[in-house]
C-alpha positions in Angstrom: 109.1 -228.8 127.2 111.8 -226.3 127.6 111.9 -223.0 126.1 115.3 -221.8 127.0 118.8 -223.2 127.2 121.9 -222.5 129.6 125.2 -223.8 128.7 128.5 -222.8 130.5 131.8 -223.3 128.6 135.2 -224.0 130.2 136.2 -220.3 130.1 133.2 -219.5 132.2 131.1 -218.0 129.4 127.4 -218.8 130.1 125.0 -218.5 127.1 121.2 -218.1 128.2 119.3 -218.6 125.2 115.4 -218.0 124.4 114.3 -220.8 122.2 110.8 -220.3 120.9 111.6 -219.2 117.2 108.3 -220.5 116.1 106.6 -217.7 118.1 109.6 -215.1 117.7 110.5 -216.0 121.3 107.8 -214.3 122.8 107.7 -215.0 126.5 105.0 -216.1 128.5 105.1 -217.3 132.4 106.5 -220.9 131.8 109.6 -218.9 130.0 109.7 -216.4 132.7 109.9 -219.1 135.4 112.8 -221.1 133.4 114.6 -217.7 132.8 114.2 -217.0 136.7 115.7 -220.5 137.5 118.6 -220.3 135.2 119.4 -216.6 136.6 119.4 -218.0 140.2 122.0 -220.7 139.1 124.1 -217.8 137.4 124.0 -215.7 140.4 125.6 -218.2 142.6 128.1 -219.3 139.8 129.0 -215.8 139.3 129.4 -215.0 143.0 131.9 -218.0 143.4 133.8 -217.1 140.0 132.6 -220.1 138.1 130.8 -218.0 135.4 132.8 -214.8 134.1 130.3 -213.6 131.3 126.6 -214.1 130.6 125.6 -213.8 126.9 121.8 -213.5 126.5 120.6 -214.4 123.0 117.8 -216.2 121.2 117.3 -218.7 118.2 115.6 -217.5 115.0 114.9 -214.6 113.2 113.6 -212.2 116.2 115.2 -211.7 119.6 112.0 -211.5 121.2 108.6 -210.3 120.4 107.8 -209.5 124.0 104.7 -211.0 125.6 103.1 -214.2 124.2 99.7 -213.8 122.6 98.3 -216.9 124.4 99.8 -215.6 127.8 98.0 -212.1 127.3 94.8 -213.8 126.7 95.1 -215.5 129.9 95.8 -212.6 131.6 92.7 -210.9 130.6 90.9 -213.5 132.8 93.0 -212.9 135.9 91.8 -210.6 138.6 94.1 -207.5 140.0 96.0 -210.1 142.5 96.4 -212.8 139.8 97.9 -210.0 137.6 100.1 -208.5 140.3 101.6 -212.1 141.0 102.2 -212.4 137.4 104.0 -209.0 137.3 106.1 -209.8 140.1 107.8 -212.7 138.6 108.5 -210.6 135.4 110.0 -208.1 137.6 112.1 -210.6 139.3 113.4 -211.6 135.8 114.5 -208.0 135.0 116.1 -207.4 138.5 117.9 -210.8 138.4 119.3 -210.0 135.0 120.3 -206.5 135.8 122.1 -207.4 139.1 124.1 -210.4 137.9 127.5 -209.9 139.5 129.4 -210.6 136.3 129.4 -208.7 132.9 126.6 -209.5 130.7 126.3 -209.2 127.0 122.7 -209.0 124.8 123.0 -210.5 121.4 119.9 -208.8 119.5 119.8 -210.3 115.8 116.3 -209.0 115.1 113.0 -207.6 116.6 113.1 -206.9 120.2 109.4 -205.6 121.2 107.8 -204.8 124.4 109.5 -206.6 127.4 112.3 -207.6 125.2 113.4 -204.2 125.2 113.7 -204.4 128.9 115.9 -207.5 128.8 118.4 -205.6 126.6 118.4 -202.7 129.1 119.3 -205.0 131.7 122.5 -206.2 130.1 125.7 -204.3 130.3 126.5 -204.5 126.8 124.2 -204.6 123.8 125.5 -205.9 120.4 122.8 -205.5 117.7 122.5 -206.7 114.0 121.8 -204.0 111.5 118.3 -205.5 111.1 117.7 -205.2 114.7 114.5 -203.2 115.8 113.2 -201.9 119.0 109.8 -200.8 120.3 107.9 -200.3 123.3 104.8 -201.2 122.0 102.5 -201.4 125.2 100.2 -198.4 124.9 99.1 -199.6 121.4 97.0 -202.4 123.1 96.2 -200.2 126.1 99.0 -201.1 128.5 102.2 -199.5 129.9 105.9 -200.5 129.8 105.8 -200.5 133.4 108.0 -203.4 134.9 110.7 -202.6 132.6 110.4 -198.7 132.8 113.2 -198.2 135.4 115.9 -200.3 133.4 115.0 -198.8 129.8 114.6 -195.3 131.2 118.1 -195.5 132.8 119.3 -196.6 129.1 117.5 -194.0 127.2 117.2 -191.1 129.7 114.0 -189.9 131.1 113.1 -187.4 128.0 113.4 -189.9 125.3 111.7 -192.7 127.3 108.7 -190.1 127.3 108.7 -190.2 123.6 109.0 -193.6 122.9 107.1 -195.0 125.5 104.2 -192.9 124.4 104.4 -193.2 120.9 105.3 -196.9 120.6 107.6 -195.9 117.5 109.9 -198.4 116.2 113.7 -197.6 116.8 115.9 -198.7 114.0 119.3 -200.2 114.7 121.2 -196.8 114.0 118.6 -194.9 116.4 119.2 -197.7 119.1 123.0 -196.7 118.9 122.2 -193.0 119.0 119.9 -193.3 121.9 122.0 -195.6 124.0 120.0 -198.5 123.9 122.7 -200.5 122.0 126.3 -200.3 122.3 127.5 -201.5 118.9 125.8 -202.1 115.6 127.2 -204.7 113.2 126.4 -206.5 110.1 123.8 -209.4 110.4 126.3 -212.2 109.5 128.8 -210.7 112.0 127.0 -210.5 115.1 128.4 -213.7 116.4 131.9 -212.4 115.5 131.3 -209.4 117.3 129.9 -210.9 120.5 133.1 -213.3 120.6 135.3 -210.2 120.3 133.5 -208.5 123.4 133.9 -211.9 125.3 137.3 -211.8 124.8 137.6 -208.2 125.9 135.5 -208.9 129.1 137.6 -211.9 129.8 140.8 -210.0 129.9 139.4 -208.1 133.1 139.9 -209.1 136.8 136.8 -211.2 137.8 136.7 -209.7 141.2 137.4 -206.2 139.8 134.5 -206.6 137.7 132.2 -207.9 140.3 133.1 -205.0 142.5 132.9 -202.3 139.8 129.3 -203.3 138.8 128.0 -203.4 142.4 129.9 -200.0 142.6 128.1 -198.6 139.7 124.9 -199.6 140.8 125.4 -197.9 144.3 126.7 -194.5 142.8 123.7 -194.6 140.1 121.2 -194.8 143.5 123.2 -192.0 145.4 125.9 -190.3 143.2 127.7 -187.9 145.7 126.6 -188.5 149.4 129.1 -188.6 151.9 128.3 -192.3 152.2 128.8 -193.1 148.7 132.2 -191.2 148.4 133.3 -193.3 151.5 132.2 -196.5 149.7 134.3 -195.8 146.5 137.1 -195.1 148.9 136.9 -198.4 150.5 136.1 -200.4 147.2 139.3 -199.1 145.5 141.4 -199.8 148.7 140.1 -203.5 149.4 140.7 -204.1 145.6 144.5 -202.9 146.0 145.2 -205.1 148.9 143.5 -208.2 147.3 145.1 -211.0 145.8 143.8 -210.1 142.2 144.7 -206.7 142.9 148.2 -207.4 143.9 148.6 -209.5 140.8 147.2 -207.1 138.4 149.4 -204.4 139.4 152.4 -206.8 139.6 151.6 -208.1 136.0 151.5 -204.5 134.9 154.7 -203.2 136.4 156.4 -206.6 135.1 154.8 -206.2 131.5 153.3 -209.6 131.3 149.7 -210.8 131.3 147.9 -211.4 134.6 146.8 -214.8 135.6 143.2 -214.7 135.2 144.1 -213.9 131.4 146.5 -216.6 131.2 144.0 -218.9 132.5 141.6 -217.9 130.0 144.0 -218.3 127.2 145.0 -221.8 128.3 141.3 -222.8 128.3 141.0 -221.6 125.0 144.0 -223.7 123.7 142.3 -226.7 125.6 139.2 -226.3 123.4 140.7 -226.1 120.2 
């Protein structure tokens, strides 16, 4: 039995979907293993330009309730080494999602609790329904949002992370927008429309430039103003300017026409309709 789905359309838009609505898309070791396999495929496809955008979503009322209760019961019986191995698989999932070479969009239609907040924080763009709720709930059961903390703290900032990781308060949609955890809040019935609009916006960009920019921003975040980082930024823009896509992008700008990659996407959309 599979608990997730992966599909890729002819635009290169991949949809990675959690499909356990009966348990509010809670994740366990089986779902984590599936998602890691999907992400391995997506990394390879994105590097080769076969996938342009990844949309992470889920079926049902909730985005994800976090850890599955049955999984947590099993973990109680694990020794330290067993728990460590289990945690490393979750860490692999977060890192794999965070480092996908292409843009990622997270569709949050409802509750996102525990580790699910980490999934959202690992995506480049988070579009949430007005019904969305976020909560770092771990301390209420004697645990810590440890594995997801680097990604969520990056989104919230250290000061806000201290509050919400220690209090386990529920963050509503408007608060999530204010805190930087979500980028856009929309009416519940319009979330798919908003996701499609964001996909179209992302597909208008150069695939090569987006891959380079995402990698560059990760490097800048690690070391923002060293001599090595400054030299790296100079090399990235210089390489892009002389590349085929860079030349096409500049030419299309000066000639007042759509770049080839945007025309390719338009043609694909026409073929689908």
